[in-house]
C-alpha positions in Angstrom: 19.7 20.1 78.0 19.2 23.0 76.4 16.5 23.7 73.7 18.2 23.2 70.3 16.2 23.9 67.8 16.8 21.8 64.7 16.7 23.7 61.2 14.4 23.2 58.9 14.4 22.7 55.1 12.5 25.1 53.0 10.5 22.9 50.8 8.3 25.8 49.6 10.0 25.7 46.1 10.1 21.9 45.8 6.6 21.8 44.3 7.6 24.5 41.9 10.5 22.7 40.6 8.5 19.5 40.3 5.9 21.2 38.4 8.7 22.8 36.1 10.4 19.1 35.6 7.1 18.0 34.6 6.5 20.6 31.9 9.8 20.2 30.7 9.5 16.4 30.2 6.0 16.7 28.3 7.3 19.1 26.2 10.7 17.5 25.2 9.2 14.1 24.9 7.9 12.7 21.6 5.1 10.3 21.2 5.1 8.0 18.6 2.1 7.2 16.5 1.9 4.4 14.4 1.0 5.2 10.7 -1.2 3.2 8.7 -1.5 2.6 5.2 -2.9 5.4 3.0 -5.9 3.7 1.0 -8.9 4.7 -0.8 -11.4 2.6 0.2 -15.0 2.3 -1.7 -17.9 3.7 0.2 -20.0 0.9 1.8 -23.0 -0.2 0.1 -25.7 -2.1 2.2 -27.9 -3.1 -0.5 -26.9 -5.7 -3.3 -26.9 -4.2 -6.3 -28.9 -5.6 -9.7 -26.2 -4.2 -11.9 -23.5 -7.0 -12.3 -19.9 -5.8 -12.8 -18.5 -6.1 -16.3 -17.0 -9.0 -17.5 -13.0 -8.6 -17.8 -11.3 -10.5 -20.2 -8.8 -12.9 -18.6 -5.8 -11.6 -20.5 -6.4 -8.2 -18.9 -6.4 -9.3 -15.6 -3.4 -9.9 -13.4 -4.1 -12.1 -9.9 -1.9 -11.8 -6.9 -2.3 -14.2 -4.3 -0.9 -14.5 -0.8 -1.2 -17.9 0.9 -1.3 -18.5 4.7 2.4 -19.7 4.5 3.1 -16.3 2.8 3.7 -18.1 -0.7 3.2 -15.6 -3.7 1.0 -16.6 -6.8 1.0 -14.6 -9.8 -1.1 -15.3 -12.9 -0.9 -12.5 -15.3 -3.2 -12.7 -18.4 -3.6 -16.0 -19.7 -0.4 -17.4 -18.7 -0.6 -20.1 -16.1 -0.2 -19.1 -12.5 3.4 -19.0 -11.2 3.7 -20.6 -7.7 6.2 -19.2 -5.3 6.9 -16.0 -7.1 9.5 -13.9 -5.8 8.4 -10.6 -4.4 11.5 -8.9 -5.5 10.3 -9.8 -9.5 6.7 -8.4 -8.7 7.2 -5.2 -9.4 8.9 -6.1 -13.0 6.5 -8.4 -13.8 3.5 -6.1 -13.0 5.1 -3.3 -15.3 5.8 -5.9 -18.0 1.8 -6.7 -17.7 0.6 -3.2 -17.4 2.8 -1.6 -20.4 2.0 -4.5 -23.0 0.1 -2.9 -25.1 -1.1 -5.8 -27.0 2.4 -7.0 -27.8 2.2 -10.2 -26.1 -1.2 -12.2 -27.0 -1.1 -13.6 -23.4 -0.8 -10.3 -21.7 -3.1 -7.2 -21.4 -4.2 -5.4 -24.5 -3.6 -1.9 -23.2 -3.2 0.0 -19.8 -6.7 1.4 -20.0 -7.9 -2.5 -19.8 -5.3 -4.0 -17.3 -6.8 -4.7 -13.7 -4.3 -5.9 -10.9 -6.4 -8.0 -8.3 -4.7 -8.9 -4.9 -6.2 -11.5 -2.5 -4.5 -12.7 0.6 -5.4 -15.5 2.9 -6.6 -14.9 6.3 -3.3 -16.2 7.6 -1.2 -14.0 5.5 1.6 -12.5 7.4 1.4 -8.5 7.5 4.8 -8.0 6.5 4.3 -10.1 3.5 1.3 -8.1 2.7 2.8 -5.0 2.9 5.7 -5.9 0.8 3.5 -7.4 -1.9 1.4 -4.1 -1.9 4.5 -1.8 -1.9 5.9 -3.6 -5.2 2.4 -3.2 -6.7 2.5 0.2 -6.1 6.1 0.8 -6.7 5.3 -0.5 -10.4 2.3 2.1 -11.0 4.5 4.9 -9.6 7.3 3.9 -12.1 5.3 3.7 -14.9 3.7 7.1 -14.2 7.4 8.5 -13.8 8.6 7.1 -17.2 5.5 8.1 -19.1 6.1 11.7 -17.6 9.7 12.1 -18.5 8.8 10.8 -22.2 6.2 13.2 -22.7 6.9 16.2 -20.5 10.9 15.6 -20.0 10.4 15.9 -16.2 9.6 13.3 -13.4 5.8 12.7 -12.6 6.1 14.6 -9.0 7.5 17.9 -10.8 4.3 17.8 -13.1 1.1 20.2 -12.4 -2.2 18.4 -11.5 -3.3 18.5 -15.2 -0.3 16.7 -16.8 -0.4 14.4 -13.8 -4.1 13.4 -14.6 -3.2 13.3 -18.3 -0.4 10.5 -17.4 -3.1 8.8 -15.1 -5.4 8.6 -17.7 -3.0 6.8 -20.3 -2.1 4.7 -17.3 -4.9 4.1 -14.6 -4.4 2.7 -11.6 -6.8 -0.1 -11.3 -5.6 -2.2 -8.4 -8.5 -4.3 -6.7 -8.1 -5.8 -3.4 -10.4 -8.8 -2.8 -11.7 -9.7 0.7 -9.4 -12.0 2.6 -10.2 -15.8 2.2 -9.0 -19.5 3.1 -7.1 -21.0 0.2 -6.0 -24.1 1.9 -9.7 -24.9 2.9 -10.8 -24.3 -0.8 -8.8 -27.6 -1.9 
């Protein structure tokens, strides 16, 4: 038998090809990142303050509560609480409350005194919380946009900083979020 040599496969460039493929996939792959809610939180204060927060007239406070069963309860001004409130009506209800300007005796006196308070249960679903928060923020955005069109003839986003601040002074965003609680255990 003759010594036959088996031809060898040149694998010298295999490492180069593997490296190029790795670089290609790293460059072309998109990495998804979770986007959270943009919220400006108050600074943490360790000590209890001796100064009590000012008392608000009940008619200037709109309370929005979300129970563990994702039921929405809205109490605006001196009106009785509306249980099982529809989220789709929350934006309009909030706009009505904030822009009342003293017309209805049981709603806020004026926008600079109106406060919207949101409180949810520990068992509230994140989806329901986001829907409610979106509707409340949409109410403020709608009010600012309408005020900008009425006063300056253009949308809020098109205004310069000074004009935007002027609108926010007339319609300040007092949206307070209370610590989550257990509504069902309070009964």
